[in-house]
N, C-alpha and C positions, 0 to 999 in steps of 0.2 A: 606689209601685213601678209600673213601666210594664207594661201588659198586653200590648201589641204589641212583641214582641222580635225582629221580623224583621231589624232592623238589626244584630243580633249574629250573627256568623259563627264557627262553631267550627272550630278547626284542631288538628292533632295536637300541635303544639309552639308555644311563644311565641317571638317575635322577640327575639334577644339575651337569652336566658333569665336570665343572671347579673345583668342590670340592669333587667329588665322589672318594672314596678310596684314599684319599690324606694323611691320618694319619696312619702310620705304627703301627701295633699291635705286640709287642715283642713275640717271640716264648716261652720265659721262663720268669717267674716273680712270685711274691707273690700276694696275694689278693689286697693289697693296690696299687701295681704297675699297675695291670690291671684295677682297679677301676679308677685310675687317667687317664689312657689311654682312657677309654670309657666315662669319665666325660666331659660334655660340651653340647651335643645335648639336654639333658634334661633341661638345663638352658634356651636355646632358646625357648623351648616349654613352660616352666613355665611362661615366661613373658606374654604369652597370657592369663594367669589366674590371672594376676594382672595389666592388662592394664587400662587406664582411664575409660573404660566402666564399670569396676567392682567397681570403687571408689564410684560413686553416690549411687549404690544399697547397697553396704556394709555399708557405713557411714550412709546412709538414713535409712537402716534397724535397725541400732543401735539407731539412734536418735528417731525413731518412736516406736520401740518395745523392747528396751533394749537389753538384751543378748539372747533373745528367739531364734533368727535365727542362732545362732552359730551351732546348730545341722544341719541346712541346708547346711552351708559351709562345715561341716565335710562330709556329705553324698555326696555333689557335688565333693569334692576332691577325695573320694574313687572311685567314678564312673570314674573320670578323670584318675586316675592311671590305672584302668582296660583298658579303651579305648586307652590310649597312649601306653600301653604295646602292645596291639594288633597292633597298627599302626606301631610301631618300628619293631615288629616281621614280619609283612608283607614285609617291606622294606628289612630287613636283609636276610630273607629266600628266597624270590622270586627275589630280585634284581629290583623290581618295586616299585614305590611309589603308593599311593592310586589312584592318577589320572590316571597313566598308567594302573594299574590293572582294574580300572573301564572301561576305554576305551577298553581294551582287552577282558573283560568278559561280556560286554553288547552289544546290537545291536547299529547300527549307530545312529538311531533316539534317542534312550534312552541316548546314550552317549552324544549327542549334548545338550539334555535337561539338563542333569546333569552338563555338562560343563558350561552352561549359569548360572545355579543356583550357581555353585561354584565361578564363576567370580563375581556375584552379592554379594556373601557372603564375598569375599575378599574386595570388595568396602565398604561393610557395616562395616567390621572390621577396615579398614583404616580410615573410617569416625571418629571413636572414637579416633584414634591415632592422626589424623590431628587436631581435635578439642582440645584434651588435650594438645598437644604441643603448639598450637596457644594461648590458654588461659594462659599457663605457661609463654610463652614469654611476654604476655601482663602484667601479674602480676609482673614478675621479672624486665622487662626492659621498660615497658610502650609502647611496640610496638602494634599499632592498630591490632585488630583481623584479619582484612582483609589482612593486610601485613603479619601477622604471618602465615596465611593459605598458602599464596604464598611461604613463606620462607621454608615451609616443603618440597618443591621440592628439596632443597639442600640436604635433607637426602639421596636421591637416589645416588647422587654423592659421598657423604660420605661413603655409603655402597660399592660403586665401589672401592674406595680407600682402604677400610678395606679388601676387598676380595683379593687385591694384596698382602697384608701383610700375608695372610694365614688364614684358617678357625679357627685355634687355637686362633689367636689374637681376632677374633670376639667373640669366646666363652668367652675369658677372659674379654673382655669389657662388655659383657652382664652380666656375674657373678658379676663384680664390681658394675654395676648399680643396680643390685638386692640387693647387700649388702648395698648400699647407701639408698635404699628405706626401707629396714628392720631396719637399724640403726636409721633413722629419725623417723619412726613411733613407733619403740620400745622406743625411748627416749620420745616421746610425750605421749605414753600410760603410761610410768613410772611416768611422771609428773602428769598425770590425776588420778593416784591412784585408779584404778577400784576395785570394790568389788570382790575379787578373788573367794569367795564362789559362788556368782551369776554367775561369768564367767564359772566356772566348771559346774554348774547346767545347763547353757545354751547349753552345748554339749549333754544333754539328751533330746531326742525328746519329745515334748509335744503336746497335742491335740489342744492347742490354735493356733498352726501353720496353722491349716486348717480353721480358721476363714477367711472370705472373704478378709479383708485388709491385714492380715498377709500372707495369701496364695499368694496373688498377688505379694507382696514384695519378698516372698520366691522364686517364679517362676522367678522373675527378677534377683535374685542372681544366680539361676541355669543357666538361659539363658546367663548371662554375664560371667559365669565361664566355662562351657563346650561349646566350640565353634568349628565349623567345620574346620577352617583353620589350627588348631593345628594338626588335624589328617593327613592332607596332608603333612604338614611340617615335622612331626616326621618320617613319612614313608620314607621321602627323606634323611634327614640329619643323620638318623641312619646308612646310607650307607657310611658315610665319613671315617669309619675305614677300613683299608686294611688288609685282612687276607684270607686264603684259604677257599672260600665258598663252595668247594666241599667236605670238611671235616666236617662231622656232629658234631664231638667233638668241632671243632673250632666255628661252628655256634652256638652250645649250649652254649659255653662259652661267645660268643658275646651277646646272648640273656640274659644270666644271669647278666652280668655287665651293659648292657643297661638298664635292669629293675632296677638295683640298682641306676644308675644315674638318671633315670626318676623319681623314687619314692622319692629320696632325694630332687631333685629340686622341685617337686610338693609339697612336705612337706613344703619347704620354701615358696611357693606360698600360701599354706593353712595358714601358719603362718602370712603372710602379710594380707590376707583377714580377718583373725581373728582380727589382730591389728586394721584394718580399722573399723570393726564393734564395737570392744571394745572401740575405741576412740569415735565413734559416741554415744555409750551408756553412757560412763563415763562423757563426756563433754556436750552433746547436747540432752540428753533424755528429751522429753517434749518440745523441741524447734526445731522440725524438719522443721517447716515452715521457719525458719531463716537460714537454712543451706542446701537449696535445689540445689544450684549450686556451681561450683568450686570457683567462686569469693566470694560468700557469706560465704563459708567455710574459705577462706583466710582471710576475714574480721573478722569472728567470733573468729578466733584463737588469734586475738590481741584486742578483745573486752571483758573486764572483766565482763560486764553485761551478757555475753553469756558463755564464757569459764571459768569464775571465776578467782581465784587469779593467775593461771598459765599463763593467757593471756599475750602475748608479741609479738612485731613485729618479733622477731627471729623465733618464732614458725610458723608464717605466711610465712616467707621466706623459711624455711625448707620444709614446705608443698608444695610450688611452685617448689622448686628444685626437690623434689620427684616426682611431677607431670611431670616435664620435663624429668626426667630420665625414668619414666614409658613410656611416649610417644615415646622417642627415642628408647628404647628397643623394643617396639612393632612395630616401623617402620621397624627396621632391619628384624624382623621375618615376618612381613606382606609382605614386598617386595619380600623376598625369596619365600614365599608361592605363590605369584602371578606368579612368574616364573615357579614354579613346576606345577601349574594348566594349564598355557598356553602351556607349552611344553608337558605335559602328556596327555592332552585331544586332542589337535589339532596339535601337533608336529610343532608348529610355530617356524621357524628358522630365527631369526633376531639378530642383534648385541646385546650383553649383556646390554649395556647402554640403548639401545632403548627399550628393553623388560621391563626394570625396570622403565624407564621414562613413558612408556605407562600405566603400572599398577598404578603408583603413580598419574598420571594425571586423570585417570578414577575415582580415589577416591577424588581428590581435587576439580574437576569441580563441582559436586553437592553442596559441602560445600561452595565453593566460590560463586556460583550463588545465593544460598540461602542467604548468608551473604550480597551479593551485592544488591539484589532486595528487601529483606524483612528486611534489617537492620542488621548491624554487632554487635548486642548486644548479650550477652551470652545466654539469654533466647531463642533466635531463634536457636542458635547452640545446646543448650540442647535438644530442641524439635527434631532436626535431630538425635542427639545421641541416644535418646530413641527409635526413629523409627528404627534406624539401629540395635539396640539390638533385637527388635521384629522380624525383618527380619532374623537375625541369628537364632532365635528360629525356624523359618520356614525351614531354610536351613539345620539345623543340622541332621535331620533324613536321608536326601539324601546322606550324607557322612557316617553317623554312621551305618546305616543298611547294605550297601555294605561291610563295614569294617568287621562287625561281620560275615557276610556270607562268605566272602573270607577267613578269618583266621580260619573258622570252616570247610573248605573244604579240604578233603584228596587229591583231585586232584590238588589243587593249592599249598597247604602247605606240602604235603607229611607227613613225620613223625612228623612235627612240627605244625600240626593242633591243634586247641584249644582242651584241654581236656574237658570232659563233664561238670564238674563244672564251668570252665571258660566260655564255650559256653552258659550254662544256665544263668550265671550271665550277660553275654553280651546281651543275648536276653531280659532278665528282664530289664536291664538298658535301652536298646533301646526302649522297649515298654513303660516303665514308663516315660522316658524323652520325647518321642514323644507325649504321652498322655498329659503330663503336658504342653508341648509347645502348643499343640492344644488348651488346656483350656486357656492359657495365650492369645493366638491370639483372641479367642472368646471374652474374657474379654475386650481386647483393642478395638475391633470393637463395642462392646456393649456400651462402654464409649463414643466412637465417635458418635454413633447414638443416 
């Protein structure tokens, strides 16, 4: 038993109480047994890195600039691995999620401001999920976009049902949907036969990335990849494993296998984003104006004048299925994160179904109103999707900076505070991403004006 327990921080409530510490960690076992036990939370985090908001930027980046921006996807993924490790470590070591820690270690006014931005960030994240799911339903079943938007409310009750089956079942479903996405895009890229030499060269950073057009697209990829809601989510669901948190050896073991889980799953997300960009480059390079929306991509995959000899209705249907899988996966994680933020920042205690319904409605209402009054065509929804990604760029520093500060604090983390190299990398990542996001916001407003 550990004598120094300073790394344990007491809170009035636990994060996501209904699933917290519900999965037993065996006292004995080999590497693979422990890895299997801790595998799962990383998958729920990884889906945020391959949600519908990523698709337009990754495929569009390939269609406009070939394989050039693969290096940006690689850099974004490495930063994501670092930040998600910090988020999981905060939850495991302190017993608090990022929302709870922010509430506890900031003043009341600051906490309220950060809560408002966190809630808006969840809404912005859900916008992409709602739009992606609605468009997928339209492409697959001909359901009008307006009705498809309303139908996404059902996702909330689906999640309630899954929660009763146990968190392990949710993890399994998410992993299955991720595999569906990987298989579909892997198959399409295989058919597209990309130039592998050019693909490998794309992972080497080049000066052309800093040209105005390429830089704007690169920032879009970064903004759609590293998102604030994943930091809140991971700090919560990393606590679903049950072990003796007063034993430093057990905590260190949990951190080790949580890092393995997170990095493996984020590597899968990196692979998906690479497939998206490679598909855009191999099939649509030089034809970016013809594949700017989900529907145009769907149509292009069955148009031999655009996609070439591999074009077929089957590829279009597979694309829509992958889009629906991505939207559903992101819905599960987005709704859970909404609960984490609401409970962590303001300690709101209402029935579980009501909490989730409220967070979903807050996301659906702006999408529904825009579609209702400005027309339910996809171009209108795409405009809202792009705006939501810009807002996420604004909100990211407000969750990223506290995370780096908290996990680098001896007072908060005790013996598990960030090492100097990790702390320096975290600070550099926060400064670089904040600077790039500010630049992207300035560019957007300049384009508007």
